[in-house]
N, C-alpha and C positions, 0 to 999 in steps of 0.2 A: 654298621653303625655301632659305635662304642660309647659307653657312659664312663666318664673319667672319675665319677664320684665327687666332682666339684660343680654339679648342676650344669654340665656341659655335655654336649653330644658331638662326637668326632666321626667324620665321614671321609671316605676316599673316593676319588673319581679320576678321570683322564685329564683333569685340569688341576690336580694337586689334592692336598689334604686340607680339610677345613673344619671348623667347629662353630657351633651356634649354642646359645644359651637355652635352657629349657624355659626360662621365663619369657624370652622373646617368642618362642614357638607357642606358648600358651596364650600370649597376648594377641598373636596373630590369629590363633584359632577362635579366640573369644570375640574378635572384632575390634580390639582395643588398639591395634596396630596395623598399619597398611603395608608394611614390608618386614622382612626378617634380615637383621644384620649379621653377617658371617665374617669370619676371619680365615683367610686362606694362606697356605704355605706352598711355594714353588721352588724353582731353582734359585731365585734371588734370596731365599731364606735358608739355603744349605741343602736342598735336595738334589741329588744327582739327576733324577728324572721325575717329572711331575706325574707321569702316567702310572697311577696305582689301581688300575682296573684290569687285572690279569685274567678275570673270568674264573677264578677259583674261590672256593669257599673253605674256611671263612676268609673275608677280605681284610680281616685285622683281628687283633686280640689284645686282651689286657692282662699283663703279668701279675703275679702276686704282689710285686713291689710297687704296683701302680703304673708302671710304664706301659705305653701303647706301642703295638707293633703293627706296622703296615708294609706289605710287600709292594715293590715297584719293579719296573722293568730293568732296573739296574742295581737291585739289592733291596735289602730290608731297612726300613726306617724306624728308629726308636725315638719316642717323644715322651719326655717327662711332663705331664700336665701341671704338677705342682710348681714348676719353675716358670710357667706362663700364667701371669695374672690376668683376670678378667678385665680389670680396669687398669689401663696404662697411666703413668704419670703424664701430666700435661706438658706440652712442649712450648718453648718460647718461640714467638713468630716475629719476623721483621718484615717491613715493607721495603723492597729493594729499588723500585723504579717507577716513574710515572711518565707515560708517553701521551701527550695531548696533541692530537691532529698531526701526528707524524714527528713531533718535536719532543725530544727528551727534556724533561723539566727536572731541574735539581730539586731534591727534597730538602726542605727546611721546616721552620716551625709552622708557617701557614703559606700555602702555595697561592699566588694570585695568577689566574688564568685569563687570558684575553676573551673578549666576547665572542670570538669566532672559534675558539678552542672548545668545542662541545663534545668531541669524540675522545673518550679516555680509555687508556690501557694501564692497569696498575698491577705490577709484578710483586709477588711476595713469596716467602718460603718460611720453612720451620727448621730450627736448629737441632739436628738428630744425627747420630752415627749409624742408625739402623737403615733398613731399606727404605729409600724415600717414597717409593710407590705405595708403601703401606700407610702413609700419613694422609689423612683426610683434612680438608679445609672447608670452612664456611665464612662468608663475609656479607657485609651490608654497607650501603652508602646512605647515611642518614642525613636528611629525611626523605631521600628519593626512594629507598627500599623500605617497605613497611615490615619486612621479616627477613630472617637470615636466608642467604642463598647458598644451598649445598653445592659445592664445586668439586666434591670427591677428591681426587688427587691433582687436579688442575691448579696451576700456580699463577694464573692471570685472570683478572677481573676485566670484563668489557662493558663499556656504557657508550651509548650513542645519543646525540641530540640532548644532552643534559641541559635543563633550563637554568638560568642564572640564579644562583643561591649560595649560601655558606653550607658546606658539607663536611661531614666527618666520616672517613672511611674506616672500618673496623674489620679485622680479619682474625680468626682463631683457628688452631689445629687440634687435631686428635690422633692418637696412635691406635685407636680402636676403642669400641664402646662409646659411652656418652660423656667421657671426661674430656672437656675442652680446655684450652688455655684459660687459666684464671685471669690473666691480664691480656686481653686482646691488643694486638698492634693497632695503632691508630695513625691517621694521616688527615691533617686539617687542610682544606682547600676551598677556595672561593672562585667562582665563575662570574666574571663581569658581565653585566647586561649590555645589550645593545641600546642605542639611544631610544628607540621606540619602546623599549622594555622598562625604561626608567620611570621614576615617579613624576619627574619633570615633564616627560613626554605625555604621560597620562593626564596630568594637570592641563597642559597645553591643549591636549585633544578635547578634554571636557570643556575648556573655556571656548574652544572653536566651535564645538557643537552647541554650546549655550548661546554664544553670540551669533552664529550663523543659523542655528536651528530656529530661533524665535522669528526672525523675518521669514524664514522659509515656511514656518507653520502659519504665519499671518497671511502670506501670499497663497498658501493652499487654501486656507479658509475663505479668503476673498474669492478665489476661483471657484470654490464649491458654492458660495453664495450667488455669485453671478451665474453659475450654471443653473441654480435653482430658479433665479429670476427668468432666464431665458426659457427654461422648461415650462414654467408657469405662463408666460406670454404665449408660448406655442400651443399649450393646452387651451388657453382662452381663445386664441385664434381659431383653432380647429373646432372648438365648441361653438362658436359664432357662426362658422361656415355651416356646420351641421344644422344649427337652428334656422339659418337662411334657407337651406335646402328643404328643411321640413315645412317652413312656411310657403315655399314656392309649390311643394307638392300638395299642401292643404289647398291652396289657391286653384291649382289645376284640377284637383279632385271636385272642388265646388263648381268650376266651370263645366266639368264634364257631366256632373249631376244635373246642372241646369240644362245643358244641351240634350241629355236623355230625357228630361221632363218635357222639353219643347218638342222633341221628336215624337214622344208619345201622344202629346196633344195633336201634333200635325196628323199622325197616322189615324187618330181617333177621328178627327174632322174629315179626313179623306174618305175614311170608311163610311162615315155617315152621309157624306155628300154623294157617295156612289150608291150605297144600298138604298137610301130612301127613293131616289128616282126608279131604281129597278123594282122596289116594292110596289110603287105606284103604277108601274107598267105592268107588272106580272099580274096584279089583282084583276084588272078589267080584262086582261088577256085570257086568264082562266075562265072568267065569266063568258067571254065570247066563245071559247072552245067548248064550254059545257052546254051551249045552245040556249042560253038565256036570252039572246038577242036574235034568235032565229037560226035556221039551219044553214050551215056553211058548205060550201062546195068542197070537193075533194082536194083540189089544188090549193085552196084557201086554208083548209084544215091542216094540210100538210106543212104549209109555211107557218101557220100558227103554232103548230107543234114544235117546229124547229126554233121559232123565236122563243117559246117558252122554256125548251131545254137550254138554250144558250143563255137565256136570262138567269134561270136558276143556278146553272154552273158558275156563271160570272159572280153572282151574289155569294155562292158558297166560297169563292176564292178570296173574297174580301173579308176575311176573318182576323180580327185584331185581338190578341191575347196578352194581357198584362203590358200593354204598351209597344208590342212588337208584332210586325206582320208575319203571320204564319205562312210558310211556303204551301201553296195548294197541293193537295195529295195527287191531283192529276198531273201537275208539272213534275212532281217527283217520280211518278210512274213513267211519264214520257221520257224523262231523263234516262230511265233504265230500260227503255225499249218497249214498255207495256202500253197498251191502249184499252180504254173503256168501251164496251159495246153499248149500243143504244138501248135505253129501257122504255118500257111503255109508260103511258101517263100514269097509270095506277101504281107502277113499281117506283116511279119518280115521286 
């Protein structure tokens, strides 16, 4: 790496000899630039061989007269930095050709393109006697492009599906550095719209929507109101049905309550009708067995005891609690296969 004393650093590589400015390096190091611009020299600039990386040190040197010397695989290269300005003079640029959808369009003051010619290829070049690959270009299609498009050394701009509008194509060239053509080449062109893209079509569409949309909105509102009426009627019908069912259930509950009360009265009456005679029979029978009316024979006493036990058992079976007949305990035991043993009169 050599300093030429003109704020530039020269370097050699297997791809040629190139230089960068110290200002660009510092701007990149400080974060003020995103890339470093360099200028390279190869066979197209007069070198016999671009490979200048022989693996020997030093890879180059600066003479007392300011010349820079670099060894290559086919000899030594001498460069005079003082004869190479950092900023080159701007180049004149011309637009050569326009191709729209495969058709070559003649360039005049203002180009009128058909509505179907939306794909564009614009060719341009710069007038220079130096190596053309060292010339950089930038272009923009106003108002389609919001900023310049860096094309490097490419000499054709491509656009696809360009919307209808009046455009101005501008292209500028540079030989290196940031010096661009003072007067960019321009090309005026206009892309015709399709019928559906015209103002008349938009007005007709708006009128169609207005004239056809109002009846549609009215019909939709009518349908919504009718739907609301139908839903209201359905809700009222379902509500009436529920009310009728509730009334029927209430009437059935009332009937069941009446039947329950009648059953309770029936069971109470039956219990009373059976227990009263049994009580009237059992009282004298106890007096007879107690000997109040004389001594009884063994067979008579045995029959009397049997009658007393049966009567007491039957009276115990006729128990009514809260309006329902209670199943006798003896019946429950007999259902389970159990039997009561006879008790004496005192135990009874």
